[in-house]
N, C-alpha and C positions, 0 to 999 in steps of 0.2 A: 102171543099174538103180536104181530108187527104192525105198528101204526105209522102211516105215511102222512107227512105234512105237505099241504098244498103249496105249490110254487107261488111266490108273491105274497104269501101271508106273513104276518108279523108286524113289527114297528119300523121297518126300513123306510117306507114312504114318509112317515112322520119325521124321521131324522133328516131326510133330504130337504123338506120344507124349512126346518129350523136352521139349516146351513145357508140357504139362499137369503134369508131375511137380513142377516148382518151385512152381507156383501152389498146388497142394494142400498142399505143405510149408509155404508161407508162411501159409496160412489156419490151419493147425494151430498154428503158432507164435503167431499173433495171438490165437487163442482161448485158448491157455494163458496168455498175458500178461494179456489182459483179465480172464479168470476169476480169476487170482491177485490182480489189483488190486481186483476187486470183493469178494473174500473179505477182503482186508486192510482195505478200507473198512468192511465190516460188523463185523469184529472191533474196529476202532478205535472205531466208533460205540457198540458194546456196552460196551466198556470205559469210554468217556466217560459213558454213561448210568449205569453202576454207580457211578462216582465222584460224579456229580452227585446221585444219589439218596442216597448215603451221607453227603454233606457236611452237610446240615441236621441229621441225627441226631447226628453228631459234635459240631456246634456247640451244639445243645440240651443234650447231655450235659455240655458244659463250663460252661453257664450254670446255676449253682446258688445257692441262698440260704444265706448264712452267718449265724450268730447275730448278728454285728455289723450286717449289712444289715437283718435282721428288726427288731432293736432300733431302728435309725435310722428305719425305716419307721413303727414304732409311735410313736416320739417325734414325728415330723412329724405323724402323724395326731392325736396328743393335743394338740399345740400348736394345730392347726387347730380342734379341738373347743373348746379353752379360749378361743381368740380369738372363736369364734362365740358362746360362752356369754356372754362379756363384752359383745359387741355387743348380744345379746338383752337382757341386764340393763340396759344403758344405754338401750336403746329403751323398755323397760318403765318405767324411771324417768322418761324424757321424757314418756311417755304419762300417767303419774300426775300430773306437774307440769302438763301441758297440761290434763288434766281438772279439776284444782283451779282453775287460772286461768279456765277456761271456766265452772265453777260459780260462782266469785266474780263474774265478769262478768255471768252470767245473773241472779244475785241482785241485783246493783246495778241492772240494767235493769228487772227485774220489781218489786223492792221498794226504792224509793229510801230513803235514810237518814232523811229527814224523816218518812216514814210507816211505816217498818219496825217490825214487831211480832213478838217471839219469845216462845214459851212452852215451858218445859222441865219435865221431870218427874224427880224423884229419889225413891229408895226406900230406906228404912232400917227394915225390919221383920223380925221373927223369927217367933214363934209365934202372934201375934195377928191377922195378916192375910196372905192370899195373893192378890196382885193378878192379875186376869184381864183387865180392860179398863177404859178410861176414855173419857168423852165430854166434849168441851170446847165451851162455848157462849160466844159473844161478843154481848152485847146481846140475849140470848134467841134467838140464831140459832146452830144447831150448825155449827161450823167444822171439827171433827175428831172422829173415832171410831177407836179403836185397840184391838186385842186383842194381848196379850203371850204369847209362847211361854215355855217353861221356860228356854231358853238366855238369852232377854232378861231374864227375872226374875233369873237368877243374875248377869248382868252388872250390872244395876242394884243388886243387893244388895252387890256389891263396890265400889260407889262411883261407878258410871257414871251419866251423865245422858242422857236421851232428849229430843231436840228434837221436841216434840210438834206444834208449829205454827209456821209462818212465813207472815206475811201483811202486809197494809197496814191501818193504822188512822189515821183522820183525827185531827187535834188536837181535844182536848176531853175531856169526861167519858164514861167507858165502864164496863161491868160485865162481868167475866169469871167464869164459873162452871165448876167441874169436878165431874164425877160419877164416882165410883170404884166398880167392881164386882169382887167377889172372894169369898173364903171367910174368914169371921171365926173367932173361937174356937170350938172343938168342931166345926169343919168346916161350920158353918151359912152359908147365903148371906148376903152382906153387901153393902149398897149405901149409899153415903154421899156427900153433896155439900158443897161449900164454895165461897164466892164472894168476890170482891174488886172494890171500886170504885176506879178509878184515873183519873188525868188524863194524857192523852197530850199532850206538848209537842213541841218541836222535837227532832229526833234520834231514834234508835232506842229502842224500849222493850222491857225484858226482865222476864218474870214466871216464877216457879217454882211448880209444884205439888209439894208435899212430903208424903210418907206416911211416918210413923214410929210405932214402938211406944211406948205409954205404960205404963211399969211401974206407976206409981201407980194408974192407972185400969184397968189390965189390958185395954186395948183399943187399937186403932190411932187415930192422930190425923191429920187431913187439913187442910193449910193451903195458902193461896195467898198469895204474897208478892212484892213488887216487889224488883228489884235496884237 
């Protein structure tokens, strides 16, 4: 007799169940391990961020200015300012010297020594005359007109001299005339002229227009003289 076994009978289902149980357990273990590692990494990253953000503040708190460092900084700054001031003063002095040399060179070029002609004005007056202006004529031709301020009159009264004219004059005979305008005694308008005939030779020529009080005559005196 042949005996047939029904399909699906036997222990095969029991074997399937026993294989699934270890797989599920392994998955749970891996999940727990991976999850724990992820949490640990997040905590470590958070702690590192906190340390990193707090380090600059701690460093800045330790960097402070002391009275000694402030004093040294001020001394360095003052030394730099002093050095710059000295350099500026040296530069100004150099510019002054350069301008003087250029002015002398210009005068030598424009007014050679053989034809150079200087006219100066001096003032020694008190109550008899108040200078306001002067007109200078050379050989009946006006070469200079000048009006004086109060500051200039005070400087002249203290002994200063004003170079009224610088020009060229050929050798030979010439006539120089000066006309002075101002206020005389009692505040009245006063105009007076004075002339000088001179001979221009070789070399520069110097002439002075002088205004002075005359106590004897109770009026100003105007003179033109050569040096």
